[in-house]
N, C-alpha and C positions, 0 to 999 in steps of 0.2 A: 504494500500500500504506500502511495506517495503521501508524505506528511509535510505540511508547511509549518514553519516555526517563526514566531515573532519574538524577539528578545525581550526579556524583562530585566531592566538594568537597575531598578531600585525596588526594595521590598516594601518600604513605607511610602505610600503614594504621595508624590510631591515633595519628598524629602530625600536627599542624596546620601545621608549617613549610612554606612554599611554595618555598623556595630550594634548588636543587641545583646548586651551582657556577654555570656560565654560564646555567643554565635556571631559570625561575621558573614554577611550575605555575599555570595560569589556571583550569582546570576540565575536567570531562569528563562523559561520558554513557555509561550502560549502555543498550543499544538492544535492543528486543524487538518482534517482530511475529508475528502469528498466521499470516501467509502462509508456506506451506511452502518457497518459494524464498528467503526472506530469510536472508542470511548468506553465508558463504564468501567474504568480501571480501578480495581479494588485493592490490589497489592502488587508490589514488584520487588525483585532482588537483583543486584548485579551478579552476573556470572563471571565477568571480568571487571576488576575495580574501575568504576567510573566510565566504562565503555559499554560492553554488551550486557543486556539484561533480559530477564524473563518475568512474566507477570500473569495474573489471572483477572478475569472480569466477572462481575456478578450476574451476567447473563450467559455464562457457560462457555467461555473461550480462554485459551492460552494466548498470550501475545509475547513477541520477541522483537528486539531491535538494538540499536546502537546510538549512544549519545556522541555527537561530534563536538569538537572543541577547537578554540582558537589558540594562538601562540601563548596566551596567558592562561590557558587551560580552563577558560570559561565556557559553559555550554553554548553552542551555537545552532544546533539542530538535531533532528532525530532521523536516522536512516535505517535501511535494511529491515523495515518494519513488516512483520507478518503476524497473522492470527490463524489459529486452527481450533476446531471445536473440541471441548472436553467430552469425556464419556461419563454417563451416569453410573450409579453404583452397580449396575448389572453389565457394564461394558458397552452399553448402547449410546449412540449419539442422540440427544434429545433436546427439545426446546422447552421442556417442562422446567421452569425456573425453580420449582420446589426441589428438584434433584441436582441442579448444577449452579446454585447460588454460591459461587466461590467468593470468599471474602478475605482470605489470608493465605500467606505463602511463606515457607521456609525452604532453603536449599542447602544441602550438605552432602558431600560425598556422592554426587550424582543423583541424589534422590530429592524429589520435590514433595514437600508435605503441604497439603492444602486443607484449610478449614472451611467447612460449608455450614450455612445456616438454613433455616426452614426445615429441611431434613438434616438434623444436626449430625455431623460426622467429621472426623479428621482422617484423611486418606493420603496414601503415598503412591507416587508414580516414579518411573525412571525418567530422568530428564534427558530427552532426545529431541532436540529442536527439529520440527518438521514431521516427526513421526511419534508424537506423544500418543501412547496407547491407553489401555484401561488401567485402573488402579491395581496395584500389586498387593496392597493390604490396607485394612482399617486399623487405627490405633484406639486403644481404650483411653478415653479422655477423663475418666474418673468422676467427673461431675454428673450427678443424676440428670437424665434427660428432662425430668419434670422440673428441674431448676433452670433450664435453658428456655428463654423466651423466643417466640416467633419473631424473626427478623432482628434479633438482638443477641445472636449467638457468637461463634468464634471469629471475631474480627482480627485476631492476632495469633499467629503461631511463629515461634522463634526456635532456631536450633542453637543451643548453648555451646560455647567452646568446650572442647574435650578437656582442656587443662583447668577449667574453672570448677567452682563448687557444685555445679549441676552435671558435670561429667558427660557433656554432649546430649543431655536430655532435650526433648521437645517441651517447650513451655507454651501453654495456651491461655489466652485471656479473652473473655467474652466482651461484647460491646456494652451491653447494659442488662445482663441477667443478674438480678440483685438478690442478696440475702435479706433476712428480716431487718437488719440494721441499715439497709440501703447501700451496701457496698457490693462490689463487682466480683462475681465468681471467676476464678482462675485456677490453673493446676499445673504442676510439674509432673510429666507423664511417666518418668522412670528415674532411676538413680538414687543417690543418697538422700535427696530432698523430695522424693516422690510424695505427692499428696495435693490436696486442695488448699488454696489460700485465697485471700481476698484483697482487692485493691480499693482503697478508700475513694469514694465518689464525691466530688465537690463542685459547686457552682454549675451544676447541670451539664458538665462535660462527660462525654462518653468516649471509650477507647476505640480507636480505629486501626492502630498498628503499633509495633514496637520493634526494637533492635538492640543488640548489645554494644555498649561502649568498650573501648580498649581495656579499661580497668575492670571489666566484668559486670559493672552496673548496667541497668536497663533504662533506655530512653523510650517513653511511650508518647505516641501521637494521639491527641484527643480532639474532639469536635463538639461544637454546640450550635444549635440552630433555634432561632425564635423568629416569628413573623415580624415582630416589632423591631428587632435589632439585626436580623440577618444571620450570617454564618460567622463563626469564630473558630480558631484553632489554638491548641496549647501543646507545648512540649514539657513533659515532667520526668524527672530523673528518679528512679527507684533503686534503692540500695539492694544489691544482691544478697548481702548478709542478712537482711530482714526477711527474706522469702523462705519460709519454713511452713510445714503443714499446720494449718489452723490459724496462721498469722494474718493480720490485716496490715497491709503496707501502704505507706504514703510517701511523698517525696517532694523535692523542691521544684517549683515551676521555673523553667529556664526561659520560656518565651510564651507570650500570649499575644494574639493578633486578631483584629476584627476587620470589618469592611473598609477600614482606612488603610489596609495593607493589601498586597497582591496575593490574595488567597482565594480559594473556592472551597469546594467540599473535599478537604484534604483527607485522603484515605490510606495512602501507601507511603512507606518509609523504608529506607535502608541506610546503614552506616558503613563506611568503607575507608580504606587508607589510600591516599593519593601518593604519587611517586615522590612528591616533595616532603613526605612524612606527615602531612596534616591529616587530621581526621575529618571526614566530610559527612554531612547529614543531607540526604536527598529525599524530597517529598514529591508525591504526585497526587493529582486530584481525580475524582470521579464525577464526570459531568452528568451522569444519569441519562445521557443522550438527550438532554434538554437544551433548547435554544437559549435558555436563560442562564446556563452554566457554561463553564470553561474547563478544558483539559489543560492543566498547567503543571510544569515541572519546576521545582525550586531547589537551590543548592546552597548550603552553608558550610563554613569551616567551624568546627567545634574545638574550643580550647578550654581545658579544665582550669578552674581557678585554683 
């Protein structure tokens, strides 16, 4: 698919300053294609740092592509973009959104782990661009299905580093499936910290993705929507040490942005290491294939305080 890109040179609209606490805005792209399938991007991960990526949409497609960069390593465009249909739980290609509402993605060792909502499941596939087949297994996500809300299920799956406290486990966070205290269900699926935990919910923000920082802590992407104020996004850091079975975890807000910033319905995030040694945070939005929304890609440098 041909993708046209318009550069985003400032994150806060009308302001040129690039620094936002621990984050420095590098650049962004507004993405447009004439192809009717383009959009609905729920999650993505880089398969090559800062260049090639894979992702999933919430209407049942895989997507793949490449971020192009200028001499200063700022994003300038998206090329080599392709999409292919996902298969349902029985290996069939289907347009039934209940079966292929993919919301989250983790990639490790050639395996793509995908979180689905509506028909809640976490499934694994062999990552083979252009020939993605049927799922090879489903994972036990520990959380009782009765606690997972319709359209509020697994918005985040992450593959933990093998060397960290989670020993390579898959970690799953729901979007807004809440316990009796109003906090968000999450789980570590295996390893020494296997079990259910909770993420404290505040200011009506819901979780849309997450990724590991170099020190092993987790950065989560959150979204809030209200008809009176529009869309907002937030980045919050969770301490890995606090994540244990039964725990309720909270963390420092690193960035919050509303309609005064270049954001949309921000749903996907990845964290990666650039060749210059900097840690980069990349975000992508889901336009819901609506003419009122945009597909945008944003990139920041993260520097710990």
